[in-house]
C-alpha positions as semicolon CSV with decimal commas, in nm:
position;residue;x (nm);y (nm);z (nm)
1;X;0,000;0,000;0,000
2;X;0,128;0,343;-0,092
3;X;0,087;0,631;0,147
4;X;0,009;0,955;-0,031
5;X;-0,006;1,290;0,143
6;X;-0,170;1,592;-0,014
7;X;-0,015;1,905;0,127
8;X;-0,213;2,226;0,136
9;X;-0,423;2,452;0,350
10;X;-0,751;2,279;0,271
11;X;-0,846;2,486;-0,031
12;X;-1,072;2,352;-0,306
13;X;-0,774;2,254;-0,526
14;X;-0,616;2,052;-0,246
15;X;-0,942;1,872;-0,176
16;X;-0,991;1,803;-0,546
17;X;-0,640;1,653;-0,574
18;X;-0,706;1,412;-0,284
19;X;-1,033;1,302;-0,443
20;X;-0,869;1,264;-0,784
21;X;-0,591;1,047;-0,642
22;X;-0,844;0,821;-0,469
23;X;-1,045;0,793;-0,790
24;X;-0,744;0,706;-1,007
25;X;-0,622;0,454;-0,747
26;X;-0,963;0,285;-0,749
27;X;-0,964;0,275;-1,130
28;X;-0,613;0,123;-1,127
29;X;-0,707;-0,118;-0,845
30;X;-0,419;0,014;-0,638
31;X;-0,440;0,023;-0,260
32;X;-0,353;0,368;-0,124
33;X;-0,386;0,561;0,197
34;X;-0,450;0,928;0,121
35;X;-0,382;1,175;0,401
36;X;-0,463;1,547;0,376
37;X;-0,194;1,743;0,556
38;X;-0,271;2,107;0,637
39;X;-0,005;2,182;0,897
40;X;0,217;2,472;0,780
41;X;0,512;2,319;0,967
42;X;0,483;1,987;0,784
43;X;0,439;2,162;0,450
44;X;0,748;2,378;0,508
45;X;0,952;2,074;0,618
46;X;0,915;1,947;0,261
47;X;1,024;2,288;0,126
48;X;0,692;2,336;-0,052
49;X;0,620;2,690;-0,168
50;X;0,322;2,613;-0,396
51;X;0,027;2,393;-0,314
52;X;-0,122;2,149;-0,369
53;X;0,180;1,929;-0,322
54;X;0,194;1,551;-0,329
55;X;0,417;1,325;-0,121
56;X;0,433;0,953;-0,204
57;X;0,592;0,727;0,058
58;X;0,768;1,027;0,219
59;X;0,907;1,162;-0,113
60;X;0,785;1,493;-0,257
61;X;0,678;1,419;-0,616
62;X;0,474;1,724;-0,715
63;X;0,406;2,085;-0,622
64;X;0,191;2,339;-0,800
65;X;-0,103;2,286;-1,033
66;X;-0,347;1,999;-1,012
67;X;-0,169;1,694;-1,156
68;X;-0,317;1,513;-1,453
69;X;-0,432;1,153;-1,453
70;X;-0,114;1,021;-1,622
71;X;0,106;1,178;-1,354
72;X;-0,101;1,018;-1,079
73;X;-0,093;0,679;-1,254
74;X;0,287;0,708;-1,268
75;X;0,307;0,765;-0,892
76;X;0,086;0,465;-0,828
77;X;0,298;0,225;-1,036
């Protein structure tokens, strides 16, 4: 199981990203645990300046605009 954190302050984009990841994971039949992290301290520990940001298994993989489906599929494989 992959652990995926969505980093952001809880805005609509951050919520949408978490939902999108769960949807793509279900379509790919991949088991994931999605955690929404809103703590500024945690976000800054990753050096994130633009949200939403995505962390997969403790590795920052994305920061900025909403990722597309192909990007998410790549993180899940």
